[in-house]
C-alpha positions as CSV (number, residue, x, y, z in Angstrom):
1,X,0.0,-0.3,0.3
2,X,2.9,2.5,0.9
3,X,4.5,1.9,-2.2
4,X,1.2,2.5,-4.4
5,X,0.6,5.7,-2.3
6,X,4.2,6.6,-3.5
7,X,3.5,6.0,-7.0
8,X,0.2,7.6,-7.3
9,X,1.5,11.1,-5.4
10,X,4.9,11.2,-7.4
11,X,2.0,11.2,-10.9
12,X,0.3,13.9,-8.9
13,X,3.5,15.8,-7.9
14,X,4.1,15.5,-12.3
15,X,6.1,12.7,-12.6
16,X,5.2,11.7,-16.2
17,X,5.0,7.9,-15.5
18,X,6.1,4.5,-13.4
19,X,9.7,3.0,-14.2
20,X,11.1,-0.2,-14.1
21,X,14.7,-1.8,-14.5
22,X,13.4,-5.4,-13.6
23,X,16.8,-6.6,-14.8
24,X,18.4,-5.4,-11.9
25,X,18.4,-6.0,-7.7
26,X,16.0,-5.6,-5.9
27,X,13.7,-4.9,-9.1
28,X,14.1,-8.6,-10.5
29,X,12.0,-10.0,-7.5
30,X,8.7,-8.4,-7.9
31,X,6.5,-10.5,-9.6
32,X,4.3,-9.3,-12.9
33,X,1.3,-8.8,-10.3
34,X,3.2,-6.5,-8.0
35,X,4.4,-4.3,-10.9
36,X,1.1,-4.0,-12.5
37,X,-0.8,-3.2,-9.4
38,X,1.9,-0.2,-9.1
39,X,1.5,0.6,-12.6
40,X,-2.3,0.9,-12.2
41,X,-2.2,3.6,-10.1
42,X,0.2,5.2,-12.9
43,X,-2.1,4.3,-15.7
44,X,-5.3,5.8,-13.5
45,X,-4.1,8.9,-13.8
46,X,-3.2,8.7,-17.2
47,X,0.7,8.1,-16.9
48,X,3.3,5.6,-18.6
49,X,4.4,2.7,-17.3
50,X,8.0,2.5,-18.6
51,X,10.2,-0.5,-18.5
52,X,13.6,-1.8,-18.6
53,X,12.6,-5.0,-19.6
54,X,13.4,-7.9,-17.2
55,X,15.6,-9.6,-19.7
56,X,17.0,-8.5,-23.0
57,X,19.2,-12.2,-23.7
58,X,17.9,-15.6,-22.2
59,X,19.5,-15.3,-18.9
60,X,16.4,-15.7,-16.9
61,X,13.0,-15.7,-18.7
62,X,14.2,-14.6,-22.6
63,X,13.7,-11.4,-24.4
64,X,10.2,-12.5,-26.1
65,X,8.6,-13.9,-22.6
66,X,10.1,-10.6,-20.7
67,X,8.5,-8.4,-23.5
68,X,5.2,-10.3,-23.3
69,X,5.3,-9.6,-19.7
70,X,5.8,-6.1,-20.3
71,X,2.8,-5.5,-22.5
72,X,0.9,-7.7,-20.0
73,X,1.9,-5.1,-17.1
74,X,0.2,-2.3,-19.8
75,X,-2.9,-4.4,-20.5
76,X,-3.4,-5.0,-16.4
77,X,-2.7,-1.5,-15.8
78,X,-4.2,0.0,-18.0
79,X,-0.9,2.4,-18.4
80,X,0.7,2.9,-22.2
81,X,3.8,0.9,-22.0
82,X,6.7,2.2,-23.4
83,X,10.0,-0.2,-23.5
84,X,13.1,1.6,-22.5
85,X,14.8,-0.2,-25.2
86,X,14.8,-3.1,-27.7
87,X,18.1,-5.0,-27.5
88,X,18.5,-8.4,-28.5
89,X,21.5,-9.4,-26.8
90,X,23.5,-12.3,-27.9
91,X,24.0,-14.5,-31.3
92,X,21.1,-16.8,-30.3
93,X,18.7,-13.7,-30.5
94,X,20.0,-12.1,-33.5
95,X,17.0,-11.6,-36.3
96,X,14.7,-11.6,-32.7
97,X,13.9,-7.8,-32.7
98,X,11.3,-8.3,-36.0
99,X,9.7,-10.6,-33.7
100,X,9.6,-8.1,-30.8
101,X,8.6,-5.6,-33.1
102,X,5.8,-7.5,-34.5
103,X,4.6,-8.4,-30.3
104,X,4.3,-4.8,-29.9
105,X,2.3,-4.2,-33.3
106,X,-0.3,-6.8,-32.2
107,X,-0.5,-5.6,-28.8
108,X,-1.0,-2.0,-30.4
109,X,-3.6,-3.6,-32.9
110,X,-5.7,-4.9,-30.2
111,X,-6.3,-1.7,-28.4
112,X,-3.5,-0.8,-27.0
113,X,-2.0,1.4,-29.5
114,X,-0.2,3.6,-26.9
115,X,2.6,1.2,-26.7
116,X,6.4,2.7,-27.5
117,X,9.5,1.2,-28.3
118,X,12.9,2.3,-29.1
119,X,15.7,0.5,-30.2
120,X,19.2,1.0,-29.1
121,X,22.7,0.5,-31.6
122,X,25.3,-1.4,-30.5
123,X,27.4,1.3,-30.6
124,X,25.5,3.4,-28.1
125,X,25.3,0.8,-25.4
126,X,27.0,2.7,-22.3
127,X,28.2,-0.7,-21.6
128,X,31.6,-2.5,-23.3
129,X,30.1,-4.4,-25.9
130,X,31.5,-8.2,-24.5
131,X,30.4,-7.7,-21.0
132,X,27.1,-9.4,-21.1
133,X,29.1,-12.4,-22.6
134,X,31.4,-14.9,-20.3
135,X,34.9,-14.2,-20.4
136,X,36.8,-17.0,-22.4
137,X,40.0,-18.2,-20.4
């Protein structure tokens, strides 16, 4: 209840939305239901849900499941979704960006036309290119 009040207060004070970084601790431990209940506080006030996805590779739930989760949070909460960036990290996901875009477009066609995402070019990443891969010994 306290977190819901904080989100509501922030929106009423001028915040444009509610943002998560589900890839990072401690937010990684939040369930989809918990995040959706907080995002609903933003959505009920006309604000967005902005997500740094839970996974951009196949480290935990996988990129496609992470995109589906963000879109589901938007559906449950009534908030428009903004995905911080589409980044298919790793050779096993090369070419999957088109599938991610199709998932977002499908959600938009089903009545959630305010969903958005932006892509991240590899040369603009704030971490070393190889930091997402195990180091060779």
